[in-house]
C-alpha positions, 0 to 999 in steps of 0.5 A, spaced: 261 876 196 255 878 200 256 878 208 253 873 212 247 875 216 248 877 223 242 874 228 242 876 235 241 869 239 239 868 247 242 863 251 241 860 258 247 857 261 247 852 267 251 848 271 250 844 277 256 839 277 264 841 279 266 848 280 259 851 277 262 858 277 268 856 273 264 852 268 260 858 267 266 863 266 269 858 262 263 857 257 262 865 257 269 865 254 268 860 249 262 863 247 266 870 245 269 866 239 262 865 236 260 872 237 261 878 232 259 883 237 260 883 245 256 879 249 251 881 254 251 877 260 246 877 266 248 876 273 249 869 276 243 866 280 242 859 284 236 855 283 234 848 285 234 843 279 228 842 275 227 835 272 235 834 273 238 830 279 244 833 283 245 839 287 243 847 286 244 850 279 248 856 277 245 860 271 246 866 267 243 868 260 247 871 255 246 874 248 250 876 242 250 877 235 253 871 230 253 869 223 252 862 225 246 858 222 242 855 228 244 848 227 251 850 226 250 854 233 247 848 236 253 844 234 258 849 237 254 849 243 254 842 244 262 842 243 263 847 248 258 843 253 262 836 251 269 840 252 267 841 260 265 834 261 258 834 259 255 827 259 249 826 255 245 819 256 238 818 252 232 819 257 237 820 263 237 827 267 244 827 270 247 833 273 251 837 268 257 840 268 255 845 263 248 846 260 247 851 254 240 852 251 238 856 245 232 860 247 231 865 241 235 865 235 233 872 233 225 872 232 225 865 228 221 859 229 225 853 228 222 846 230 226 840 228 228 833 231 234 836 235 232 844 235 226 847 237 226 855 238 223 859 241 225 854 247 219 850 248 219 850 256 222 857 257 216 861 259 215 857 265 221 857 268 224 862 273 231 860 272 231 862 265 226 868 265 229 872 271 237 872 268 234 873 261 230 879 264 236 883 266 239 883 258 233 883 254 227 885 258 223 888 252 225 882 247 218 879 245 217 872 245 215 870 237 210 865 239 207 868 245 207 875 243 209 877 250 216 881 252 220 877 257 218 882 263 211 880 262 212 873 262 216 874 268 211 878 271 205 873 270 209 867 272 211 870 279 218 866 279 221 869 285 221 863 289 227 858 289 231 863 285 237 867 289 242 872 286 249 870 287 252 876 283 255 879 277 259 875 273 265 880 273 265 881 280 265 874 282 270 873 277 274 878 281 273 875 287 275 868 285 282 871 283 283 874 289 282 867 293 287 864 289 
């Protein structure tokens, strides 16, 4: 039997409801189960919400190899969001315990009713490009033909994005406080 093809996927995670850091730490733990190789994880950043109600978000980017198809991956990500209490209501931009978006699925272009890859608004969002540039600065956007670093540089996205720390260090500090 032929081995399933492994694809490098790039995700952005965000949380602006509940214990944001715990939500991200828990989600990264769950994502490890979908990966066929170790995850690359960016630092955590705090950002103001964009098109969503509620307080500031914690965001981070993650990449890993997976043998899941894009639709199957989306299904698993929606299950993870739901397990963290994510409520989805049509037309509502509610605060989110956890939001996981697929930015890239390899270099594939996918446009369907539930999934569009590359993520259609990622190039205009500092809260996506800043953490993504830590783990994939040279990755080339398959539609725009520019690297993540180039998109970040062109956008001038420094305002409103605050570095919080490396996830491993924040996790260690969280354990010390307990």
